[in-house]
TITORDREN-35814 format. One line per 2 residues: number of its first residue (from 1); their letters; for each residue x, y, z of N, C-alpha, C. Coordinates in steps of 0.05 Angstrom, whole numbers. Each point is the difference from the previous one (the first is absolute). Layout:
NUM = A = X,Y,Z,X,Y,Z,X,Y,Z  ... $
END
This chain:
1 = ME = 343,547,-3244,1,-13,-24,-9,-26,1  -22,-3,-14,-10,-31,-6,20,-13,-17 $
3 = NP = -1,-22,8,16,-27,-11,-4,-4,-25  18,-8,-23,-13,-3,-29,-7,-22,3 $
5 = KL = -17,-6,-17,-20,-21,-12,9,-20,-22  3,-22,18,10,-21,-21,-15,-18,-9 $
7 = LI = -11,-7,-22,-16,-19,-4,10,-28,-15  0,-19,22,9,-25,-15,-14,-21,-12 $
9 = VG = 4,-8,-23,-14,-24,-13,15,-24,-1  -17,-18,16,11,-20,11,-19,-26,10 $
11 = SF = 15,-11,17,-20,-27,7,-10,8,36  -24,8,0,-13,8,27,-22,-17,8 $
13 = PQ = -1,-31,-10,-28,-8,1,-18,-2,28  -22,-1,0,-23,-3,22,11,-25,17 $
15 = KT = 3,-25,-16,5,-27,3,36,-7,2  1,-20,11,31,-7,-3,3,-10,-28 $
17 = IY = 23,10,-11,6,-2,-30,31,0,10  14,-23,-17,29,-8,9,17,8,-33 $
19 = GG = 18,17,2,14,8,-19,19,14,-2  19,11,-16,23,17,8,-10,33,2 $
21 = IQ = -10,8,-21,-18,26,0,-11,3,23  -15,-16,14,-14,-2,25,17,9,23 $
23 = RS = 24,-21,5,17,5,17,16,31,-4  9,0,-24,16,28,1,-14,22,9 $
25 = CE = -29,3,-6,-18,24,8,0,-3,25  -5,-26,22,0,-1,22,21,14,16 $
27 = LI = 23,-7,-13,25,9,14,1,29,-3  -5,13,-19,-6,32,-4,-18,6,23 $
29 = LD = -17,-8,6,-21,12,14,14,-3,26  13,-21,11,12,0,29,30,8,-5 $
31 = SS = 7,19,-18,25,11,3,-5,30,13  16,9,17,3,27,9,10,18,-24 $
33 = HF = 7,-7,-16,18,22,-28,-26,10,-7  -22,-14,1,-26,13,-17,-18,12,18 $
35 = SA = 6,5,28,-16,16,17,-2,31,-7  17,6,-15,0,29,-15,-19,8,-22 $
37 = FE = -17,-21,-8,-13,-4,-22,-32,-3,9  -18,13,-15,-32,-7,11,-3,-24,-27 $
39 = LI = -3,-28,8,-4,-19,-13,-28,-2,-12  -7,-6,-23,-19,-1,-14,2,-35,-11 $
41 = LF = -19,-15,5,10,-27,-10,-21,-10,-18  12,-14,-24,-22,-2,-21,4,-36,-1 $
43 = DS = -16,-15,3,1,-30,-2,-3,-6,-33  16,-9,-14,-4,-16,-22,4,-30,-4 $
45 = SQ = -3,-15,26,5,-27,2,-21,-19,-20  14,-16,-10,-12,-16,-17,-20,-15,24 $
47 = IS = -25,-3,-7,-22,-16,18,6,-29,-1  11,-16,-6,2,-26,-5,22,-6,-17 $
49 = NP = 13,-28,5,21,-12,-4,-11,-29,-6  1,-12,-25,5,12,-28,-17,24,1 $
51 = PP = 8,21,-25,-19,22,-1,-28,-9,-12  -13,26,-1,-31,-10,-7,3,-2,-33 $
53 = SF = -26,5,-14,-1,-4,-32,12,32,-9  0,1,-20,10,19,-15,-17,28,-2 $
55 = SI = -27,-13,-6,-21,22,6,-6,10,28  8,-18,23,0,20,23,21,13,10 $
57 = RL = 25,-5,-12,24,6,6,-7,34,-12  -6,-6,-24,0,30,-16,-21,17,15 $
59 = FL = -29,-9,9,-19,20,15,16,6,19  14,-18,19,12,12,28,27,18,-12 $
61 = AG = 13,2,-18,20,18,-5,-14,25,-7  -24,0,-17,-16,22,-3,-6,17,26 $
63 = VR = -8,-15,22,-18,11,19,31,12,19  25,-16,-3,25,18,18,6,23,-14 $
65 = IY = -5,1,-27,13,24,-18,-21,20,12  -28,-1,1,-12,15,6,0,15,30 $
67 = RY = 10,-23,16,7,0,34,26,24,0  20,-6,-19,22,16,-2,-2,29,-6 $
69 = IF = -18,6,-23,-3,21,-4,-11,21,22  -22,-17,13,-16,13,20,22,9,28 $
71 = KL = 18,-17,-1,23,3,27,15,23,-10  4,7,-28,16,18,-12,-13,28,8 $
73 = VI = -25,-1,-6,-17,25,-5,-3,6,33  -9,-17,20,-12,6,22,20,-2,18 $
75 = ER = 19,-16,4,19,-1,21,24,24,-9  -2,2,-27,27,17,-4,31,-7,5 $
77 = PQ = 9,-22,-3,24,-14,11,25,18,-17  20,10,11,27,16,-9,12,-24,-22 $
79 = VS = -1,-26,18,18,-24,-19,-15,-26,3  5,-16,-19,-12,-33,-4,21,-13,-5 $
81 = LI = 4,-17,16,16,-28,0,-18,-26,-7  13,-8,-26,-21,-15,-12,13,-34,-3 $
83 = FC = -3,-20,16,6,-25,-7,-12,-15,-21  14,-16,-22,-15,-18,-16,15,-24,-4 $
85 = SD = -18,-19,-8,7,-21,-19,7,-4,-22  -6,-23,-17,-3,-3,-25,-25,0,-17 $
87 = GA = 1,-6,-22,-22,0,-17,-21,22,3  -24,1,-4,-19,18,10,7,15,19 $
89 = SA = 10,-11,18,5,16,29,15,27,-6  22,-10,-18,23,21,-12,-15,25,-14 $
91 = IE = -24,-12,-19,-11,27,-17,-18,8,16  -16,-6,22,-18,8,19,18,23,16 $
93 = KG = 19,-8,11,18,21,15,17,25,-20  -1,-14,-21,11,20,-22,-18,20,-3 $
95 = VM = -22,-8,2,-23,21,-8,-5,19,24  6,-8,28,2,15,17,24,18,0 $
97 = LW = 18,-4,-8,24,21,-6,-5,23,-19  -16,-5,-22,-10,14,-21,-24,24,14 $
99 = LS = -17,-14,20,-19,20,11,17,10,17  21,-7,19,13,17,12,14,22,-6 $
101 = KI = 15,0,-26,4,19,-16,-15,23,-3  -28,-9,-12,-22,14,-13,-4,18,32 $
103 = FR = -8,-8,18,-8,11,27,31,14,13  17,1,-10,24,12,11,7,-14,29 $
105 = VK = -6,-26,0,13,-11,29,26,-18,-15  26,8,19,21,-14,-6,0,-36,2 $
107 = AL = 9,-12,-15,-7,-29,0,29,-16,3  1,-20,18,26,-13,-5,-21,-32,-2 $
109 = IF = 18,-16,-22,-13,-24,-4,28,-21,7  -10,-21,17,15,-21,6,-8,-32,-8 $
111 = PR = 10,-9,-25,-7,-21,-12,10,-25,17  -11,-22,8,5,-26,19,8,-24,-16 $
113 = AG = -15,1,-27,-2,-28,-9,19,-2,-20  20,-13,-3,22,-5,-16,-14,-6,-28 $
115 = NL = -21,-16,-1,-9,-13,-20,-10,31,-21  -1,16,10,-13,28,-19,26,7,-19 $
117 = IE = 20,-8,10,30,6,-19,-5,-23,-22  -8,-23,0,-4,-21,-15,-20,8,-19 $
119 = QT = -23,7,13,-21,8,-21,2,20,-19  14,20,7,9,21,-15,19,-8,-23 $
121 = KT = 13,-23,-1,21,-11,-16,-15,-12,-23  -27,-12,9,-11,-22,-18,-29,13,-13 $
123 = KP = -7,23,12,-23,9,-13,4,30,-10  5,6,-15,5,26,-14,-22,24,13 $
125 = LF = -22,-6,-6,-26,14,0,-2,11,32  9,-22,21,-4,3,25,24,16,12 $
127 = RN = 22,4,-14,25,7,8,3,38,-7  -19,-4,-25,-6,30,-7,-17,10,24 $
129 = II = -20,-4,3,-19,3,19,13,6,28  13,-20,7,16,10,26,26,18,0 $
131 = KF = 9,-1,-24,20,26,-3,-16,25,-3  -20,6,-6,-14,26,-4,-13,8,27 $
133 = LF = -8,-23,18,-14,9,21,24,1,27  17,-16,-5,21,7,21,19,22,-5 $
135 = SK = -1,8,-19,12,24,-3,-10,23,11  -23,-4,15,-16,30,6,7,-1,37 $
137 = SN = 20,-25,3,8,4,31,17,20,5  2,12,22,25,18,13,23,-14,7 $
139 = VF = -4,-20,13,23,-22,5,-9,-29,-7  20,-9,-9,-5,-33,-3,12,-14,17 $
141 = LA = -8,-13,24,17,-19,16,14,-22,-9  18,-7,-3,16,-21,-8,13,-19,18 $
143 = QG = -19,-25,-5,13,-19,27,19,-12,-14  23,7,-1,29,-13,-11,11,11,-29 $
145 = EN = 14,-12,-13,13,12,-20,-21,-14,-27  -13,-17,2,-12,-12,-25,-24,23,-1 $
147 = WN = -10,12,24,-19,17,-3,9,24,-7  22,7,6,15,23,-8,7,2,-27 $
149 = LF = 4,-19,-10,4,-5,-31,-28,6,-14  -17,-14,7,-32,-4,-10,-4,31,2 $
151 = AR = 3,17,15,-9,27,-1,15,14,-17  18,-3,-4,25,15,-18,-5,-3,-30 $
153 = EV = 3,-30,-2,-8,-7,-30,-25,-5,-11  -19,-6,17,-26,-8,-11,-17,19,2 $
155 = IK = 0,15,28,-20,23,2,9,23,-10  29,-1,2,17,25,-17,-5,30,20 $
157 = LP = 2,-8,28,3,22,23,25,11,0  1,29,5,22,10,9,18,-18,24 $
159 = LE = 22,9,8,13,-15,20,-2,17,21  -13,19,2,-9,16,24,-21,-12,11 $
161 = NI = -20,-7,-16,-27,-15,10,1,-28,5  28,-12,4,1,-26,11,7,-5,26 $
163 = KV = -8,-11,17,18,0,26,-3,-32,4  21,-7,6,5,-25,12,-10,-2,31 $
165 = LH = -20,-20,6,-5,-3,26,-6,-39,9  13,-3,11,-8,-29,13,-21,-4,13 $
167 = NW = -6,-32,-1,-23,-10,15,8,1,27  -19,11,22,5,7,27,-15,-21,15 $
169 = TA = -1,-24,-8,-8,-25,17,16,-13,24  29,9,2,19,-10,23,-6,25,20 $
171 = TE = -14,-9,16,-9,10,25,23,-4,25  -3,15,21,19,-1,19,0,-27,17 $
173 = NL = -30,-9,4,-1,-26,9,11,-29,-17  -1,2,-26,8,-18,-22,30,4,5 $
175 = LK = 12,20,-3,30,-2,-2,15,-7,24  -18,10,22,14,-11,24,-5,-36,4 $
177 = IG = -23,-6,-13,10,-33,1,20,-13,-13  4,11,-23,23,-2,-16,28,1,13 $
179 = AT = 2,25,20,22,4,10,10,-16,27  -22,-10,6,1,-19,27,-1,-30,-7 $
181 = RK = -2,-6,-25,-2,-30,-14,24,-13,13  -2,-25,6,22,-13,6,5,-22,-24 $
183 = YN = 17,9,-18,5,-12,-27,9,-24,8  21,-2,10,9,-28,3,-10,-21,22 $
185 = KN = -24,7,1,-19,-27,22,-5,-20,-25  4,-25,4,4,-24,-12,-29,-7,0 $
187 = NA = -19,3,-12,-22,-16,2,-2,-26,-20  -15,-20,15,1,-19,-10,-18,-6,-28 $
189 = VT = -27,14,5,-20,1,-27,6,29,-8  6,4,-31,5,26,-13,-32,14,-4 $
191 = KF = -4,19,13,-32,11,-5,2,19,-21  -17,-5,-19,-2,18,-21,-31,14,7 $
193 = LF = 5,28,-14,-31,20,-1,-6,7,-23  -22,-1,-8,-17,10,-21,-20,22,10 $
195 = VG = 6,29,-12,-27,19,3,-11,14,-23  -18,-3,-5,-13,10,-22,-26,-11,-5 $
197 = WL = -12,13,-31,-20,-19,-5,3,-30,-6  -18,-11,3,0,-26,-11,-14,-7,-27 $
199 = EK = 24,13,-24,-13,-4,-20,19,-10,-21  -10,-7,-26,28,-11,-21,25,17,-7 $
201 = EK = -13,29,1,22,19,-3,21,2,20  -4,-11,24,16,9,19,18,-30,3 $
203 = GL = 3,-12,-20,18,-24,-5,-13,-22,16  -28,-1,5,-12,-24,20,7,-27,-7 $
205 = HE = -5,-2,-23,7,-29,-12,29,-9,0  12,18,-8,37,-6,0,4,-7,32 $
207 = LL = -11,11,15,9,1,32,-13,-33,9  -24,-4,-4,-15,-25,6,20,-24,-12 $
209 = ES = 10,6,-23,16,-23,-16,22,0,19  9,18,1,31,6,21,0,-16,26 $
211 = IK = -26,7,13,-8,-19,23,3,-27,1  -11,-3,-25,-11,-35,-4,29,-14,-4 $
213 = AL = 20,17,-21,29,-14,-2,19,1,18  -2,24,18,19,-4,27,-12,-21,20 $
215 = NE = -22,-4,0,-10,-24,18,6,-24,-13  3,-5,-24,12,-23,-10,26,-5,2 $
217 = KN = 18,28,2,24,1,11,8,-15,29  -21,1,15,7,-8,28,8,25,13 $
219 = LD = -3,19,-8,15,29,9,-21,14,30  12,4,22,-14,8,23,-10,32,-4 $
221 = FS = -26,1,-6,-4,30,-5,-33,-1,9  -11,26,2,-22,4,2,-13,28,-16 $
223 = IT = -19,5,-10,-10,25,-4,-25,8,3  -7,31,11,-22,9,3,-6,22,-16 $
225 = FI = -31,-7,-7,-11,19,-23,-22,22,13  13,28,4,-15,17,7,-15,21,-29 $
227 = GD = -25,-4,4,-12,10,-21,-19,-20,-12  -16,20,-17,-30,-21,-11,0,9,-33 $
229 = GS = -20,-10,-8,-10,1,-29,-4,-22,-12  -6,5,-29,-10,-26,-12,17,-32,-2 $
231 = GM = 22,7,14,16,-27,-10,-2,-12,28  -18,12,14,7,-14,33,-18,-28,5 $
233 = KP = -21,1,-16,-8,-29,5,10,-22,-19  11,8,-31,14,-16,-9,25,-7,14 $
235 = AQ = 12,22,11,31,-8,10,-10,-19,28  -12,0,10,-6,-14,26,-9,-30,-12 $
237 = KF = -11,-2,-22,-7,-29,-11,23,-13,-4  19,15,-17,21,-7,-6,24,-6,19 $
239 = IT = 3,8,30,6,-6,19,-4,-26,11  -26,-3,1,-15,-24,10,2,-23,-14 $
241 = DN = 1,6,-25,2,-27,-22,28,-7,-3  21,21,6,26,-10,-2,15,-7,27 $
243 = QL = -27,-1,24,13,-12,26,21,17,10  2,29,-3,16,24,12,-13,11,21 $
245 = SK = -19,-6,12,-15,15,23,21,10,24  12,-21,5,17,1,19,26,24,-6 $
247 = KV = 7,1,-27,13,27,-7,-9,19,-3  -26,8,-5,-8,26,-7,-25,8,17 $
249 = LF = 1,29,4,-23,11,17,-10,25,-14  -30,3,-3,-13,20,-13,-7,17,21 $
251 = KG = 2,23,7,-6,19,20,-23,25,-14  -8,0,-22,-12,18,-11,16,28,5 $
253 = WV = -16,20,-2,16,25,5,2,9,35  19,13,3,8,8,27,1,31,4 $
255 = AH = -9,8,20,3,30,5,32,7,2  4,19,-3,29,11,-7,15,-6,30 $
257 = RG = -18,8,20,13,-3,28,10,-34,3  -24,-16,-13,7,-31,9,28,-11,-16 $
259 = IE = -4,14,-30,15,-8,-17,27,-4,10  12,20,20,31,0,13,7,-21,7 $
261 = EY = -14,-20,15,2,-16,11,8,-29,-19  -11,4,-22,10,-19,-21,24,2,-12 $
263 = YK = 7,28,-4,23,10,-11,21,-12,16  -4,7,26,21,-2,23,5,-41,1 $
265 = AA = -17,-9,-6,-1,-29,5,10,-9,-25  2,8,-27,10,-10,-26,28,3,-9 $
267 = DI = 11,-15,-14,29,-5,-9,0,16,-25  -23,-7,-15,4,7,-25,-22,10,-18 $
269 = FV = -1,15,-15,-20,18,-13,-6,-7,-27  -17,-7,-11,-6,-7,-30,-19,9,-12 $
271 = LP = 0,17,-24,-17,14,-13,5,-8,-33  -7,-19,-15,7,-7,-26,-18,12,-24 $
273 = SW = -8,26,1,-19,16,-9,4,0,-28  -21,3,-17,5,-1,-34,7,33,-2 $
275 = AE = -14,18,15,6,28,-2,-5,15,24  16,18,8,1,15,22,10,34,-5 $
277 = GM = -6,16,19,13,26,-2,25,-6,21  -3,11,24,16,-9,25,-10,-10,19 $
279 = PN = -8,-23,5,-22,-8,18,6,3,30  -25,11,9,1,9,33,11,-24,14 $
281 = AL = -8,-20,-3,2,-30,12,32,-8,0  12,9,-24,30,-3,-5,13,19,21 $
283 = IE = -10,21,0,20,18,15,-4,3,34  -22,-17,9,-6,-2,21,17,-28,10 $
285 = AL = 1,-19,-19,21,-20,6,28,4,-1  9,22,-13,26,9,-4,3,14,31 $
287 = SC = -18,12,8,5,19,24,4,-19,25  -17,-25,-2,0,-21,20,27,-20,-2 $
289 = GL = 19,7,-22,21,-14,8,-4,-31,-18  -18,-2,-15,-8,-23,-18,11,-2,-20 $
291 = AS = 15,-28,-7,15,-7,-26,-24,1,-21  2,15,-18,-30,3,-21,14,-14,-23 $
293 = IV = -24,-14,-13,3,-16,-28,-25,14,-12  9,16,-24,-19,20,-16,3,-5,-30 $
295 = SN = -23,3,-16,5,6,-27,16,24,-8  8,-6,-17,20,26,-13,-18,14,-20 $
297 = VG = -21,17,15,-19,13,-18,-6,28,13  -9,21,-17,-7,23,7,19,17,15 $
299 = MI = 3,15,22,25,20,9,14,-18,20  2,-26,-2,14,-18,24,25,3,-6 $
301 = SN = 11,-1,-26,31,-5,-8,10,30,4  -13,20,5,7,26,7,10,6,23 $
303 = YL = -4,-16,18,10,-2,33,16,-32,2  -8,-24,-9,9,-19,11,20,-16,-24 $
305 = VN = 25,-7,15,14,-17,-18,2,-29,6  -1,-19,-18,-3,-29,1,24,-8,11 $
307 = DS = -5,-20,23,24,-7,13,16,15,20  -8,26,2,7,16,15,-20,10,28 $
309 = NA = -24,11,-13,-20,6,23,-26,-14,-7  2,-18,-19,-27,-22,-3,9,-15,-18 $
311 = LL = -15,-20,-8,-1,-14,-22,-21,5,-18  10,9,-24,-20,8,-20,-2,-23,-26 $
313 = IP = -29,-4,-3,-4,-23,-18,-18,7,-24  -1,-12,-17,-16,10,-24,-36,-3,4 $
315 = PK = -11,14,-11,-33,-5,10,-7,-31,-14  -17,-12,4,-15,-22,-9,19,-22,-6 $
317 = DS = 19,2,18,22,-23,0,6,-12,26  -21,-32,-3,5,-14,24,26,-10,6 $
319 = KS = 16,-9,-17,30,-9,3,14,17,14  1,23,-7,15,20,6,-7,4,32 $
321 = LI = -24,0,-1,-11,5,34,5,-24,17  0,-20,-9,7,-24,15,27,3,5 $
323 = TA = 21,4,-19,23,1,10,9,24,22  -14,20,-4,9,25,16,-12,-12,32 $
325 = ME = -24,-6,6,-11,-12,19,17,-26,12  8,-13,-14,18,-21,17,26,9,-2 $
327 = EL = 15,17,-12,29,13,6,-7,11,29  -24,15,7,3,18,22,-7,-22,24 $
329 = IL = -8,-24,-5,-9,-19,21,30,-10,7  13,0,-16,28,-17,4,23,14,4 $
331 = NK = -1,23,-11,25,21,1,-1,22,22  4,-10,26,-6,19,25,18,33,-5 $
333 = KL = 21,-9,-14,17,28,2,-11,15,-22  -9,-7,-24,-19,19,-17,-22,11,9 $
335 = KI = -11,-20,19,-30,15,4,7,21,17  18,-1,23,8,20,12,12,25,-7 $
337 = NI = 18,-3,-21,5,20,-11,-19,19,-15  -13,-11,-17,-26,11,-19,-14,11,27 $
339 = SK = -5,-12,15,-20,17,24,7,21,13  29,0,7,8,29,14,3,22,-21 $
341 = NG = 8,-7,-26,1,13,-23,-25,12,-5  -19,-16,-1,-30,6,-6,-11,25,16 $
343 = HK = 3,-7,30,-2,20,22,11,29,-1  34,-7,-22,12,30,-2,-16,14,-20 $
345 = VA = -13,-10,-19,-12,14,-18,-26,13,3  -14,-16,23,-26,12,6,3,22,19 $
347 = NE = 18,-1,13,9,23,20,2,25,-17  28,-5,-23,7,24,-19,-26,9,-18 $
349 = YF = -8,-10,-7,-28,10,-24,-25,-3,5  -9,-16,25,-30,3,1,-6,7,32 $
351 = SS = 14,13,16,-7,6,20,-32,19,4  -20,-6,11,-20,20,1,5,24,16 $
353 = EK = 24,-1,18,-5,30,6,16,17,-22  29,-9,-14,13,12,-17,-19,11,-22 $
355 = EL = -15,-22,-10,-12,5,-25,-22,21,2  -24,-1,18,-15,10,7,6,25,10 $
357 = KS = 25,9,8,4,25,6,7,14,-24  20,-18,-21,2,15,-24,-30,10,-19 $
359 = LS = -14,-19,-1,-25,4,-9,-21,20,2  6,7,32,-12,22,13,12,27,-11 $
361 = KL = 27,-3,7,19,24,-13,-5,11,-30  -3,-29,-15,-6,9,-32,-31,15,-5 $
363 = IK = -17,-7,13,-23,14,5,-3,21,1  14,5,21,3,31,9,13,14,-22 $
365 = NV = 11,-8,-13,23,20,-18,-18,0,-25  -18,-29,-7,-19,12,-19,-14,21,0 $
367 = I = -12,4,27,-19,21,13,9,29,-2 $
END
């Protein structure tokens, strides 16, 4: 008997692209739990960051829709797993759901951008479009309770069509780093780590202001930035202008194998984003036993509790960020406690092995 065909609409770029969906798709391909499927890969990656003009994006979306129909007709998959972001991406992937229903292909939608929920609250027309299109899904994969509520109350899906599935970024290698970390080691210099796009929406300005303020307090710390973006050059200029070069290191993007060494070396992870879903970098940091300072946005509060397994701060709030960073530099006991508790959260909810096994089983049940 032939293996069932699974069409995955995600991020499978020809060139290196960094992002949460790309990493999630990569882990699916590496997982033994998907060896029972014939995988059909459909790349829907954005061609650049920041994104191209609206007219170019519209044209590319049309091309992808045409290609998707071609895949449904020629490849004849039994089921389609569709990752989606927010805004236009959500509408495009919703159209793919509708097409799947027309061609009698079972479809699962897995939204990953927490901002999609906010967009449906403020844009009635957008909400109605999403409600109509997403209602065509056979299964709505809810990454946390906020998505569960969204599927029930906004999309109005029946409970049997909603399945909670957590992010699967906590690999065995990362969890082992956290399990073997020497939490009581007393480092003279506290090492912070940022991983993500260097953009204003990631709280870059607030983080730079915090670095300056902490330096003026004569605190012993350093910070490494992993990532790139339109904010890279302005950030480097800010660091140079404020004579902070001895405190700050910009590494650009680092491959996943290489980034493990930075997680090992760091003490504290910081990500003061304005909006998030449940970011992969945060889960990786928790897995590695890093005390984490993150904005209380998206799905983060579904899993993390302030002062217990992370420090949660309001977005766009430099003062709160400075306070949180200073507290973890000075309060070693708190840093150790939230480090250990954060690792427990990663192991309980985000294990690659457990969650990908659940996803594989769920897809088989849909077929």
